[in-house]
C-alpha positions as CSV (number, residue, x, y, z in Angstrom):
1,X,-0.1,-0.1,0.1
2,X,1.4,3.2,-1.0
3,X,0.0,5.7,1.2
4,X,0.8,9.5,0.7
5,X,0.2,12.1,3.3
6,X,-0.1,15.6,2.2
7,X,-0.3,18.0,4.9
8,X,-2.6,21.0,4.2
9,X,-6.0,22.3,5.0
10,X,-8.8,19.8,5.0
11,X,-6.5,16.7,4.9
12,X,-6.1,14.6,7.9
13,X,-4.2,11.2,8.1
14,X,-7.5,9.4,8.4
15,X,-8.7,11.1,5.0
16,X,-5.4,10.1,3.3
17,X,-5.8,6.6,4.5
18,X,-9.5,6.1,3.5
19,X,-8.6,7.6,0.0
20,X,-5.7,5.2,-0.3
21,X,-7.9,2.1,0.7
22,X,-10.8,3.2,-1.7
23,X,-8.0,3.3,-4.5
24,X,-6.6,0.1,-3.6
25,X,-10.3,-1.7,-3.4
26,X,-11.1,-0.8,-7.0
27,X,-8.9,-3.8,-8.4
28,X,-10.4,-6.4,-6.2
29,X,-13.1,-8.6,-7.8
30,X,-14.1,-11.6,-6.2
31,X,-14.0,-14.9,-7.8
32,X,-17.4,-15.7,-9.5
33,X,-16.7,-19.6,-9.9
34,X,-17.3,-22.5,-8.0
35,X,-13.7,-23.0,-7.4
36,X,-13.4,-19.7,-6.0
37,X,-16.1,-20.1,-3.2
38,X,-14.9,-21.2,0.0
39,X,-16.6,-24.0,1.6
40,X,-16.7,-25.9,4.9
41,X,-16.0,-29.4,4.4
42,X,-19.2,-31.7,4.7
43,X,-21.5,-28.6,4.5
44,X,-24.1,-28.2,1.8
45,X,-24.9,-24.6,1.0
46,X,-28.6,-23.8,1.2
47,X,-29.5,-26.8,3.1
48,X,-31.6,-24.6,5.5
49,X,-33.2,-22.8,2.8
50,X,-34.9,-25.8,1.5
51,X,-38.7,-25.8,0.8
52,X,-39.3,-28.2,3.8
53,X,-36.3,-28.1,6.2
54,X,-36.1,-30.9,8.6
55,X,-36.7,-30.0,12.1
56,X,-34.2,-31.7,14.4
57,X,-35.4,-34.0,17.2
58,X,-33.7,-35.4,20.1
59,X,-30.1,-34.6,20.6
60,X,-30.0,-32.7,17.3
61,X,-32.5,-30.4,18.7
62,X,-30.3,-29.9,21.9
63,X,-27.0,-29.4,20.3
64,X,-27.4,-27.3,16.9
65,X,-23.9,-27.1,15.4
66,X,-20.3,-27.3,16.0
67,X,-17.8,-24.6,15.0
68,X,-14.1,-23.4,15.5
69,X,-13.7,-22.0,19.1
70,X,-12.2,-18.5,19.2
71,X,-11.9,-18.5,23.0
72,X,-8.1,-19.1,23.8
73,X,-7.3,-22.9,24.7
74,X,-10.5,-24.3,23.2
75,X,-10.5,-26.2,20.0
76,X,-14.5,-26.2,19.4
77,X,-17.7,-24.5,20.3
78,X,-20.9,-26.3,20.5
79,X,-24.3,-24.3,19.8
80,X,-26.8,-25.3,22.1
81,X,-30.5,-24.8,21.6
82,X,-32.3,-22.1,23.8
83,X,-34.9,-24.9,24.4
84,X,-32.2,-27.4,25.6
85,X,-33.3,-27.2,29.2
86,X,-37.0,-27.8,28.2
87,X,-35.8,-30.9,26.3
88,X,-33.3,-32.2,29.1
89,X,-34.9,-30.8,32.2
90,X,-33.0,-28.7,34.4
91,X,-30.8,-31.3,36.0
92,X,-30.0,-32.7,32.3
93,X,-29.0,-29.3,31.4
94,X,-27.0,-28.8,34.2
95,X,-25.0,-32.1,33.4
96,X,-24.6,-31.5,29.9
97,X,-21.0,-30.2,30.2
98,X,-20.1,-33.0,32.2
99,X,-21.6,-35.4,29.6
100,X,-19.7,-33.9,27.0
101,X,-16.7,-33.6,28.9
102,X,-16.4,-37.3,29.4
103,X,-16.4,-38.0,25.7
104,X,-13.1,-39.6,24.7
105,X,-10.7,-37.0,23.4
106,X,-12.3,-34.1,25.1
107,X,-10.0,-32.8,27.8
108,X,-11.8,-29.7,28.9
109,X,-15.2,-27.7,28.5
110,X,-16.2,-24.3,29.6
111,X,-19.8,-22.5,29.2
112,X,-20.2,-19.1,27.8
113,X,-23.9,-18.4,28.9
114,X,-26.3,-21.2,28.2
115,X,-25.9,-21.4,24.5
116,X,-22.4,-21.8,23.9
117,X,-20.2,-24.9,25.1
118,X,-16.5,-24.5,24.4
119,X,-14.7,-27.7,24.0
120,X,-11.1,-28.6,24.0
121,X,-10.6,-31.8,21.6
122,X,-7.3,-31.1,19.7
123,X,-7.5,-34.5,18.0
124,X,-11.0,-34.4,16.7
125,X,-12.4,-32.6,14.1
126,X,-15.7,-30.6,14.1
127,X,-17.9,-33.5,12.9
128,X,-16.5,-36.1,15.2
129,X,-17.1,-33.4,18.2
130,X,-20.7,-32.8,17.1
131,X,-21.7,-36.3,16.5
132,X,-20.0,-37.6,19.8
133,X,-21.8,-34.7,21.9
134,X,-25.0,-35.6,20.3
135,X,-24.3,-39.3,21.3
136,X,-23.8,-38.4,24.8
137,X,-27.1,-36.3,25.1
138,X,-28.8,-39.0,23.2
139,X,-27.3,-41.6,25.8
140,X,-28.6,-39.4,28.7
141,X,-32.1,-39.1,27.1
142,X,-32.4,-42.5,26.6
143,X,-31.7,-43.3,30.3
144,X,-34.5,-41.0,31.5
């Protein structure tokens, strides 16, 4: 980036930077091909936009999805449904962190509110963490 700062009336460093960024952005054109589109492995774009989306039941209704954690020392984050407590009961909701914390390969967990459960499982990919967490919840539901 070749930013030139010209001192003078009406010019500020911020205006000069904004002008340079605008000039440099003119040459950017995103790829318009299938190869240029970034995709998450195993994800199908538009699944939730289908005419008749499938409504999750059981453990899939409790643990909605899994992603990459942005919290230090954790590798994954599980998105927990706001209705998890009504599905599991108060005791089950309280135990959910412990249930998932016992999964082989999970070395730690931490809650952020009631809808994000951070998990430390460095040897597992997101789909493995998601299926193992759902299996732990499913086993709990089966035992009720």
